[in-house]
C-alpha positions in Angstrom: 17.1 -18.2 2.4 14.2 -15.7 2.4 11.9 -15.9 5.4 8.4 -17.3 5.2 5.4 -15.2 6.3 3.1 -16.7 8.9 -0.6 -15.6 9.1 -2.4 -17.6 11.9 -1.9 -21.3 11.0 -0.9 -20.5 7.4 2.8 -20.4 6.4 3.6 -18.8 3.0 6.9 -19.1 1.2 8.3 -18.8 -2.2 9.2 -22.5 -2.3 5.9 -24.0 -1.1 2.8 -21.8 -1.2 2.9 -18.1 -2.1 0.3 -15.8 -0.5 -1.8 -14.4 -3.4 -3.7 -11.3 -2.4 -6.6 -10.1 -4.6 -6.7 -6.3 -4.1 -10.3 -5.2 -4.4 -9.7 -1.9 -2.8 -12.6 0.4 -3.5 -13.6 -1.3 -6.7 -17.0 -2.1 -5.2 -18.0 1.6 -5.6 -20.0 1.3 -2.4 -22.1 -1.7 -3.6 -22.2 -4.6 -1.2 -23.5 -6.9 -4.0 -20.6 -6.0 -6.3 -18.1 -6.3 -3.4 -19.3 -9.9 -2.8 -19.1 -10.6 -6.5 -15.5 -9.5 -6.4 -14.8 -11.7 -3.4 -16.3 -14.7 -5.2 -14.3 -13.9 -8.3 -11.1 -13.7 -6.3 -11.8 -17.1 -4.8 -12.5 -18.7 -8.2 -9.4 -17.0 -9.6 -7.1 -18.7 -7.1 -6.4 -16.0 -4.5 -5.8 -16.8 -0.9 -6.9 -13.5 0.5 -9.0 -10.5 -0.4 -8.1 -7.0 0.6 -10.2 -3.8 0.7 -9.5 -0.2 1.5 -11.3 1.4 4.5 -11.5 4.9 3.2 -12.3 8.1 5.1 -11.4 11.1 3.0 -10.3 13.3 5.9 -7.7 10.7 6.9 -6.1 10.8 3.5 -6.4 14.2 1.8 -7.2 17.9 2.5 -10.4 19.1 0.8 -8.3 21.6 -1.2 -6.2 18.8 -2.8 -8.1 19.4 -6.0 -7.8 17.1 -9.1 -5.5 14.1 -9.0 -4.4 11.9 -12.0 -5.6 8.3 -11.5 -6.0 5.3 -13.9 -9.6 6.4 -14.5 -8.6 10.0 -15.4 -8.2 13.3 -13.6 -10.7 13.4 -10.8 -11.4 15.4 -7.6 -10.0 12.7 -5.3 -11.2 14.1 -1.9 -14.8 14.2 -3.1 -14.5 10.7 -4.7 -13.1 9.3 -1.5 -16.1 10.8 0.4 -18.4 8.9 -2.0 -16.6 5.7 -1.3 -16.8 5.8 2.5 -18.6 2.7 3.9 -19.7 1.6 7.3 -17.9 -0.9 9.4 -20.9 -3.2 9.0 -20.3 -3.1 5.3 -16.8 -4.5 5.7 -18.0 -6.8 8.5 -20.4 -8.5 6.2 -17.6 -8.9 3.6 -15.3 -10.4 6.2 -17.9 -13.0 7.0 -18.5 -13.7 3.4 -14.7 -14.1 2.7 -14.4 -16.5 5.7 -17.4 -18.5 4.4 -15.5 -19.0 1.1 -12.4 -20.1 3.0 -10.5 -16.9 2.3 -8.4 -14.6 4.4 -9.8 -11.1 4.8 -7.9 -7.9 5.2 -7.9 -4.2 4.4 -5.7 -1.1 4.2 -6.0 1.4 7.0 -5.2 5.0 6.2 -5.5 6.6 9.6 -6.4 6.0 13.3 -10.2 5.7 12.7 -9.9 3.2 9.9 -7.3 1.2 11.8 -9.4 1.0 14.9 -12.4 -0.2 12.9 -10.3 -2.7 11.0 -9.1 -4.2 14.2 -12.7 -4.9 15.2 -13.1 -7.1 12.1 -10.2 -9.4 13.2 -8.4 -9.3 9.9 -5.8 -11.9 9.0 -3.3 -9.0 8.6 -3.3 -5.3 8.3 -2.0 -3.6 5.1 -0.2 -0.3 5.1 -0.1 1.2 1.6 3.1 2.9 0.2 2.0 6.5 0.9 1.4 5.6 4.5 4.9 4.2 5.1 5.8 7.4 6.9 2.4 7.8 8.8 4.1 7.2 12.1 0.9 7.7 14.3 -0.8 5.0 12.2 2.2 2.7 12.4 2.3 3.1 16.2 -1.4 2.2 16.4 -1.3 -0.9 14.3 1.8 -2.1 16.0 -0.1 -2.3 19.2 -2.8 -4.6 17.8 -0.8 -7.8 17.9 -1.7 -8.6 14.2 0.6 -9.2 11.3 1.4 -6.1 9.3 2.3 -5.9 5.6 4.0 -2.8 4.5 4.2 -1.6 0.8 7.4 0.2 0.0 6.7 2.1 -3.2 7.9 5.7 -3.6 10.4 5.2 -0.8 14.1 5.0 -0.1 15.9 2.6 2.3 15.9 5.2 5.1 12.1 5.5 4.8 11.7 1.8 5.2 14.1 1.6 8.1 12.3 4.3 10.0 8.9 2.6 9.4 10.2 -0.7 10.7 11.9 0.9 13.7 8.5 2.6 14.5 6.7 -0.8 14.4 9.3 -2.6 16.5 9.6 0.1 19.1 5.8 -0.1 19.6 5.8 -3.8 20.2 5.5 -5.5 16.8 7.9 -8.5 16.6 10.0 -8.9 13.5 8.3 -12.2 12.6 4.9 -10.4 12.3 5.7 -8.0 9.5 6.4 -8.3 5.8 7.6 -5.9 3.1 6.1 -5.6 -0.4 8.3 -4.1 -3.1 6.1 -1.8 -5.2 6.3 0.8 -7.9 3.9 3.7 -7.2 2.7 4.3 -10.7 -0.6 3.3 -12.4 0.2 1.5 -14.5 3.7 0.7 -13.6 6.1 -0.5 -16.4 7.1 -4.1 -15.8 10.8 -3.3 -16.4 10.7 -0.6 -13.6 10.1 -3.3 -11.0 13.7 -4.4 -10.2 12.4 -7.4 -8.3 15.9 -8.4 -7.1 15.3 -5.7 -4.5 13.4 -8.4 -2.6 16.7 -10.1 -1.7 18.2 -6.8 -0.6 15.1 -6.0 1.6 15.1 -9.5 3.1 18.7 -9.3 4.0 18.7 -5.8 5.3 15.5 -6.0 7.4 15.4 -9.7 8.2 11.8 -9.8 6.7 9.6 -11.9 4.5 9.1 -10.1 1.2 6.8 -9.9 -1.7 5.5 -7.8 -4.6 2.6 -5.4 -4.9 2.2 -5.3 -8.7 0.5 -2.5 -10.6 1.7 -3.5 -14.0 -0.7 -4.4 -16.8 0.8 -7.8 -17.7 -0.8 -10.6 -15.6 2.2 -12.7 -14.9 5.5 -11.1 -15.9 6.2 -9.4 -12.6 4.9 -12.3 -10.5 7.2 -14.7 -12.3 10.2 -12.3 -11.7 9.0 -12.0 -8.1 9.2 -15.8 -7.7 12.7 -15.8 -9.2 13.6 -13.2 -6.5 12.1 -15.0 -3.5 8.6 -13.5 -3.2 6.4 -15.2 -0.7 3.6 -12.7 -1.2 2.0 -11.5 -4.5 -0.6 -8.8 -4.6 -2.5 -7.6 -7.7 -5.7 -5.7 -8.2 -8.8 -7.6 -9.4 -11.9 -6.2 -11.1 -14.9 -7.7 -12.9 -14.1 -5.6 -16.0 -11.4 -3.1 -16.8 -14.1 -0.9 -18.2 -15.8 -0.6 -14.8 -15.7 2.7 -12.9 -13.5 1.6 -10.0 -10.5 3.9 -9.3 -8.0 1.2 -10.1 -10.0 -0.9 -12.6 -8.0 0.1 -15.6 -4.9 -1.4 -14.1 -6.6 -4.4 -12.5 -6.8 -8.0 -13.7 -10.1 -9.4 -14.9 -11.0 -12.8 -13.3 -9.7 -14.8 -16.3 -6.4 -12.9 -16.2 -6.2 -13.3 -12.4 -6.8 -17.0 -12.7 -4.1 -17.4 -15.3 -1.7 -15.5 -13.1 -2.5 -17.6 -10.0 -2.3 -20.8 -12.1 1.1 -19.8 -13.4 2.4 -18.9 -9.9 1.2 -22.2 -8.5 2.8 -24.2 -11.3 6.2 -22.5 -10.9 6.4 -22.4 -7.1 9.2 -24.6 -5.8 10.9 -25.0 -9.2 14.5 -24.1 -9.8 15.4 -20.8 -11.4 16.4 -22.5 -14.6 13.1 -24.5 -14.7 11.2 -21.2 -14.1 13.0 -19.5 -17.0 12.3 -22.4 -19.3 8.7 -22.6 -18.4 8.3 -18.9 -18.7 9.4 -19.2 -22.4 6.3 -21.3 -23.0 4.1 -18.5 -21.5 5.7 -16.0 -23.9 8.2 -14.4 -21.5 11.8 -14.4 -22.7 14.7 -14.8 -20.4 15.9 -11.3 -21.4 12.6 -9.7 -20.6 12.5 -11.3 -17.2 16.1 -10.4 -16.4 15.2 -6.7 -17.2 12.3 -7.0 -14.7 14.6 -8.5 -12.1 17.1 -5.7 -12.4 20.1 -5.0 -10.3 18.6 -5.2 -6.8 19.5 -1.6 -5.8 16.6 0.0 -3.9 16.0 3.3 -5.6 13.0 5.3 -6.8 11.8 3.9 -10.1 11.6 6.2 -13.1 7.8 6.0 -13.1 7.5 7.1 -9.5 10.3 9.6 -9.0 8.0 12.6 -9.5 5.6 11.3 -6.7 8.2 11.2 -4.0 7.4 13.8 -1.3 4.0 14.3 -2.8 2.2 11.0 -2.5 3.9 10.4 0.9 2.5 11.8 4.1 3.4 15.1 5.6 2.0 17.6 8.1 -0.8 19.9 6.8 -2.9 22.6 8.4 -6.5 21.7 8.4 -7.8 25.3 8.4 -6.7 28.9 8.1 -4.9 30.0 11.3 -3.7 33.4 12.4 -0.3 34.4 13.7 -0.2 33.9 17.5 -2.5 30.8 17.5 -1.3 28.0 19.8 -1.4 24.8 17.7 -3.7 22.0 18.8 -4.0 18.4 17.6 -7.2 19.5 15.8 -5.3 22.1 13.7 -2.8 19.7 12.0 -3.3 16.4 10.1 -1.0 13.8 8.6 -2.0 13.8 5.0 -0.9 13.0 1.5 0.2 16.2 -0.3 -0.4 15.3 -3.9 0.7 17.8 -6.5 -1.5 20.9 -5.9 -0.4 21.6 -2.3 2.9 22.2 -0.7 4.5 19.5 1.5 5.0 20.0 5.2 7.5 18.4 7.6 7.6 14.7 8.2 4.9 13.3 10.5 7.6 12.2 12.9 7.9 15.9 13.9 4.2 16.4 14.8 5.0 16.6 18.5 7.1 19.7 17.9 4.2 21.6 16.4 1.5 20.8 19.0 1.6 23.6 21.7 3.8 25.9 19.5 2.8 29.4 18.7 2.4 30.4 15.0 4.8 33.1 13.9 2.8 33.9 10.8 -0.7 33.4 9.2 -1.1 30.0 7.5 -3.8 28.7 5.1 -5.7 25.5 5.4 -4.2 22.7 3.3 -0.7 24.2 3.3 2.2 22.2 4.6 3.2 22.8 8.2 6.9 23.7 8.3 9.3 24.6 11.1 9.6 28.2 9.8 6.0 28.7 10.8 6.7 28.1 14.5 10.3 29.3 14.9 10.6 32.8 16.3 13.2 34.7 14.2 14.9 37.5 16.1 17.0 40.1 14.2 20.0 41.4 16.2 
């Protein structure tokens, strides 16, 4: 039996009531009015919760990251994130508006600043996106808040998930206050890459409530497969129109699509597998198609995300050019996404080995910080 997920007084399970999260992200493009319209659309479309992204560019990328491929095209992502930075008052007003509509409010945090600000808003839960699964300083911070944490596990292996959970637990987060979302870090993600049977593997291995963060284009195929696999949480992007300029709008659901997805999930929740398969036929989803989405349950990198592993994840990067002989300080190194134009550094778990060490060579800003930079090599 897969565990239920508790948020305050709300209990979410695959058999009674699934937590449906409308991911608004940065789709508001800095407009408070548009953000409120998206919250209202999420409410009318059947979502239980809305989720934003509290973005500060310097917490995510180095300025030299360059152009990154996104659903909206190839863009200078650091500069775009700078444009999407909003004040805590912006999100505070959205939290109040969501509560007024009877919805849960949350956001993704990407670093210590955004995490601390999110905490002040008293979110229903804190979301950690897939690339931040190995951002151990961030995990340590959110574990101390005493709030439920939902971890996305795209572009990761079992060992990555195990280390993230160990970090949360060793910093005080009880097992019953976390959930894992299976995800494919590709935009869009092919439905048949999802392998939703992984949910049962994750639930058993980590004694955790589980769900799906779905980036596929079809409104309900992956959610239905998720239900068949025991999901108690379903997250999908929402937009007012796929032709809008939000970073994720081309892979988001418009309100009518989101409503249909929510309606389908509510109708099928609690039914037997056979009843779900039979009902899905009426929605246009064959048993064979759903079985291909369900997959074999082995946690592995999906074909669509393999090339992102080690690039989208976090690693240690130098913030600026530094000369040989410099003693490294906290202000010299950041835990950043590498993306494809920079070289990856060591895992963030090794940050403590770099601070206070002496550089053995010149390094450039943006490059990955690796052990060879600080290990003195002596030739006998």
